[in-house]
C-alpha positions in Angstrom: 82.4 16.5 -1.5 83.9 13.4 -3.0 86.1 13.1 -6.2 87.3 10.1 -8.1 90.7 10.9 -9.6 92.3 8.7 -12.3 94.1 8.9 -15.6 96.9 7.6 -17.8 94.7 4.7 -19.1 96.5 4.6 -22.4 93.7 2.9 -24.2 94.7 1.2 -27.5 98.2 0.8 -26.3 100.2 -1.6 -28.6 101.1 -4.0 -25.7 104.1 -4.8 -28.0 105.6 -7.4 -25.6 102.6 -9.6 -26.2 101.6 -11.8 -29.2 99.0 -10.1 -31.4 96.0 -12.1 -30.1 97.0 -11.6 -26.5 97.7 -7.9 -27.1 94.2 -7.5 -28.6 92.7 -9.1 -25.5 94.6 -6.7 -23.2 93.5 -3.7 -25.3 89.9 -4.9 -24.8 90.5 -5.5 -21.1 91.8 -1.9 -20.8 88.4 -0.6 -21.8 86.9 -2.7 -19.1 89.3 -1.2 -16.5 88.3 2.3 -17.7 84.6 1.3 -17.1 85.5 -0.2 -13.7 86.8 3.2 -12.6 83.6 4.9 -13.6 81.5 2.2 -11.9 83.6 2.8 -8.7 82.6 6.5 -8.9 79.0 5.5 -9.0 79.3 3.1 -6.0 81.2 5.6 -4.0 78.6 8.3 -5.0 81.3 10.8 -5.8 80.3 14.3 -6.8 83.0 14.8 -9.5 85.2 12.6 -11.7 88.7 13.9 -12.6 90.6 12.3 -15.5 94.1 13.6 -15.8 94.8 12.9 -19.4 96.4 10.2 -21.6 93.0 8.4 -21.8 94.1 7.3 -25.2 97.6 6.1 -26.1 97.5 7.5 -29.5 96.2 10.6 -31.4 94.0 8.2 -33.5 92.5 5.6 -31.3 90.1 2.9 -32.7 86.6 4.2 -33.4 85.1 1.4 -31.2 87.3 2.5 -28.3 86.2 6.1 -28.6 82.5 5.2 -28.8 82.9 2.9 -25.8 84.4 5.7 -23.7 81.9 8.2 -24.9 79.1 5.9 -23.7 80.7 5.1 -20.4 81.2 8.8 -19.6 77.7 9.7 -20.7 76.3 7.1 -18.2 78.5 8.4 -15.3 75.7 10.5 -13.9 77.9 13.3 -12.6 80.3 15.9 -14.0 83.5 14.6 -15.6 86.5 16.8 -16.1 89.3 15.8 -18.5 92.7 17.4 -19.0 94.2 16.1 -22.2 97.8 14.8 -22.0 100.8 14.4 -24.2 99.5 11.2 -25.8 96.1 12.6 -26.6 96.5 16.4 -26.9 93.4 18.5 -27.7 93.8 19.8 -31.3 91.6 20.4 -34.3 91.7 16.8 -35.4 91.8 15.0 -32.0 89.0 12.9 -30.5 88.5 15.7 -27.9 87.5 18.1 -30.7 86.0 15.9 -33.4 83.7 13.7 -31.2 80.5 15.0 -29.6 80.9 14.2 -25.9 77.9 14.2 -23.5 77.0 17.4 -21.7 78.3 16.1 -18.3 81.9 15.9 -19.8 84.1 19.1 -19.7 87.3 18.9 -21.6 89.9 21.6 -20.9 91.1 23.0 -24.2 93.8 25.6 -23.5 97.4 25.6 -22.3 96.5 28.4 -20.0 94.4 28.0 -16.8 90.7 27.6 -17.5 88.4 27.9 -14.4 84.9 26.3 -14.2 82.8 27.5 -11.3 80.3 25.0 -9.9 77.8 25.4 -7.0 80.1 24.0 -4.3 83.6 24.4 -5.8 85.6 25.6 -8.8 87.7 23.4 -11.1 90.7 24.8 -12.9 92.6 22.9 -15.6 94.9 23.1 -18.5 95.3 20.9 -21.6 98.1 19.7 -23.8 97.2 21.2 -27.2 100.4 19.7 -28.7 103.1 17.3 -27.7 105.4 20.1 -26.8 103.5 22.4 -24.4 104.8 25.4 -22.5 106.0 25.1 -18.9 104.7 26.4 -15.6 101.2 27.5 -16.7 100.4 28.3 -13.0 103.5 30.5 -12.4 102.1 33.6 -10.7 98.5 32.4 -10.9 96.2 33.1 -7.9 92.9 31.4 -7.3 90.0 33.9 -6.9 88.8 34.4 -3.3 85.5 32.7 -3.9 85.0 31.1 -0.6 84.7 27.7 -2.3 87.3 24.9 -2.6 89.6 25.6 -5.5 90.5 22.3 -7.3 93.0 21.7 -10.0 93.2 19.0 -12.7 96.3 18.8 -14.9 98.6 16.4 -16.8 102.2 17.3 -16.2 105.6 16.8 -14.7 105.5 18.1 -11.1 109.2 18.4 -10.7 110.9 21.8 -10.1 113.4 20.9 -12.8 112.8 21.8 -16.5 111.2 19.1 -18.6 110.2 18.5 -22.2 106.7 17.9 -20.8 104.5 20.5 -19.1 106.4 21.4 -15.9 104.2 22.2 -12.9 106.2 22.6 -9.7 104.4 21.9 -6.4 105.4 25.4 -5.3 103.2 26.9 -8.1 100.2 24.8 -7.1 100.5 25.7 -3.5 101.1 29.4 -4.0 98.1 29.5 -6.3 95.9 28.5 -3.4 94.4 25.2 -4.6 93.0 22.9 -1.9 93.4 19.9 -4.1 95.4 19.1 -7.2 94.8 16.0 -9.3 97.8 15.3 -11.5 98.6 12.8 -14.2 101.6 11.8 -16.4 103.9 9.8 -14.1 102.6 6.2 -13.9 103.0 5.5 -10.2 100.6 6.9 -7.6 101.8 9.3 -5.0 100.2 11.5 -2.3 101.8 14.8 -1.2 100.6 17.3 1.3 102.2 20.8 1.3 100.6 23.3 3.6 96.9 23.2 3.0 97.2 21.6 -0.4 96.7 17.9 -1.2 98.5 16.9 -4.4 97.7 13.5 -5.8 99.5 11.8 -8.7 97.0 9.3 -10.0 99.4 6.9 -11.6 98.2 4.7 -14.4 95.2 2.4 -14.4 97.5 -0.6 -15.4 101.1 -1.7 -15.5 102.1 -1.9 -19.1 105.9 -2.4 -18.7 108.6 -3.2 -16.2 109.2 0.4 -15.5 105.6 0.5 -14.2 105.6 -2.0 -11.4 103.5 -1.9 -8.2 99.8 -1.2 -7.8 97.7 0.8 -10.2 94.2 2.2 -9.9 92.6 5.5 -8.8 92.0 7.7 -5.8 88.8 8.6 -3.9 89.2 12.1 -2.4 87.0 13.5 0.3 87.0 17.2 1.0 85.4 18.5 4.2 85.7 21.8 5.8 89.4 22.1 6.9 90.1 18.5 6.0 91.0 16.5 2.8 91.4 12.7 2.8 92.5 10.4 0.0 92.2 6.7 -0.4 93.9 4.7 -3.2 91.8 1.9 -4.8 93.5 -0.6 -7.1 91.7 -1.6 -10.3 91.7 -5.1 -11.8 93.9 -4.5 -14.8 97.3 -5.7 -15.9 100.4 -5.6 -13.7 104.1 -5.9 -14.4 106.5 -7.7 -12.0 110.3 -8.1 -11.9 111.9 -10.6 -9.6 115.5 -11.5 -8.9 116.0 -15.2 -8.2 118.9 -17.5 -7.9 119.5 -20.4 -10.3 122.2 -22.3 -8.6 121.6 -25.5 -10.6 117.9 -25.7 -9.9 115.3 -27.1 -12.3 113.2 -24.7 -14.4 110.0 -25.9 -12.7 111.4 -25.0 -9.3 112.4 -21.5 -10.4 109.0 -21.0 -12.1 107.2 -22.2 -9.0 109.1 -19.7 -6.8 108.3 -16.9 -9.2 104.6 -17.8 -9.2 104.5 -17.9 -5.4 106.2 -14.5 -5.2 103.7 -12.8 -7.5 100.7 -11.1 -5.8 98.8 -10.8 -9.1 96.8 -13.2 -11.3 99.3 -14.7 -13.8 96.9 -14.3 -16.7 97.1 -10.5 -16.2 100.8 -10.3 -15.3 103.9 -9.5 -17.3 106.8 -11.1 -15.4 110.5 -10.7 -15.8 112.8 -13.0 -13.9 116.4 -11.9 -13.4 118.6 -15.0 -12.8 121.7 -14.7 -10.6 124.1 -17.1 -9.0 125.4 -20.2 -10.7 123.8 -21.3 -13.9 121.2 -24.0 -14.0 118.1 -24.4 -16.1 118.1 -22.6 -19.4 116.3 -19.3 -19.8 114.1 -20.9 -22.5 113.0 -23.7 -20.2 112.2 -21.3 -17.4 110.2 -19.0 -19.8 108.3 -22.1 -21.0 107.6 -23.1 -17.3 106.1 -19.6 -16.8 103.5 -20.1 -19.5 100.6 -19.4 -17.2 101.7 -15.7 -17.2 100.5 -13.3 -19.9 104.1 -12.6 -20.8 107.3 -14.0 -19.3 110.9 -13.2 -20.0 114.2 -14.2 -18.3 117.3 -12.1 -18.0 120.1 -14.7 -17.4 122.9 -13.1 -15.4 124.3 -16.3 -14.0 127.9 -17.5 -14.0 129.2 -21.0 -14.8 129.3 -23.4 -11.8 132.4 -23.3 -9.7 133.9 -26.1 -7.6 133.3 -24.7 -4.1 135.5 -27.4 -2.6 138.5 -27.2 -4.8 140.7 -25.4 -2.2 139.8 -27.7 0.7 143.3 -29.1 0.9 145.1 -25.8 1.0 147.2 -24.8 4.0 145.3 -21.5 4.2 142.4 -19.8 6.0 140.1 -20.7 3.0 141.2 -24.4 3.3 140.7 -24.4 7.0 137.2 -22.9 6.6 136.3 -25.4 3.9 137.3 -28.4 6.1 135.2 -27.0 9.0 132.1 -26.6 6.8 132.6 -30.1 5.2 132.4 -31.5 8.7 128.9 -30.0 9.0 127.5 -32.4 6.4 125.5 -31.8 3.3 122.5 -29.9 4.7 121.1 -26.8 2.9 122.3 -24.7 5.9 125.9 -25.9 5.4 125.8 -25.0 1.7 124.5 -21.5 2.7 127.4 -21.1 5.2 129.8 -22.3 2.5 128.6 -19.7 -0.1 128.5 -16.8 2.2 131.8 -17.7 3.9 133.7 -18.0 0.6 132.3 -14.7 -0.6 133.5 -13.0 2.5 136.9 -14.6 2.5 137.5 -13.8 -1.2 136.2 -10.3 -0.9 133.3 -10.8 -3.2 129.7 -9.6 -3.0 127.7 -12.0 -0.9 125.1 -14.0 -2.8 121.5 -12.7 -2.4 
């Protein structure tokens, strides 16, 4: 059995860091990424599609977005299970209740466990029915002894600590007897194995902010008798990247070139933030302008005014002696590096990175 597990698409997100026209383009591209996940399910010939909630970023998404998703899921050609999340809870006026979804789409509708038995497995899920759900819906729950793999789909916070969101500790999932749990809500993917249970946090399909760095995509899960494997597949959506670079008197073009070389993502789909350290050089505005090939760029200038590194060279001190020795090395980049690190060590300061 194969499953595609994804979620936290946040369609119709505001993309408020971007200019209005660019934001509209990113919203449209987010739909394409959603369709890309479903096309992957077809290529991989999966048996089931799990979507762990927050498909939409808002309770009232655009009509065109809803119709697009409805069409994509209807064409999926296999069962689709959806566990609504905190951004798109299932209520009387929500898209999960008011829109007629195709017969292959099952939307969980209760905050209590709901089990759907299929020919080769059983799928259990819960839904957010409001933004403030109860916690630990699987506390004390036991899967029936059906002889089939018992699978779980849920949007929640899998920490043992109390949370304002639906708290679902790993221990509850394991003790219930699930073979596989597909979880949404936290926007970074993670694989956990506890006993005979595989727990996969899908992460989000795109990186929409600097607290969502790294890869984004979906999981392909293969369940065989006595074995469960998972493979993460990145999707071609937006990414966010934060870099720390040194200014040290350099030109804006040089700093921008270093940032571009360090980015593993296409600039037109990347939100980039450069944290500048060291001694001041080019202005933040000039560096931002030099990063214009990126979808969004911002600079956090934490530099300090330039200092005269040689001003103590004539001192009758350890620092003065060190400076004279370095001066004799010449003006090579290596000598400047020795100078900076050596002064930091002698003056008890943090070494420059």
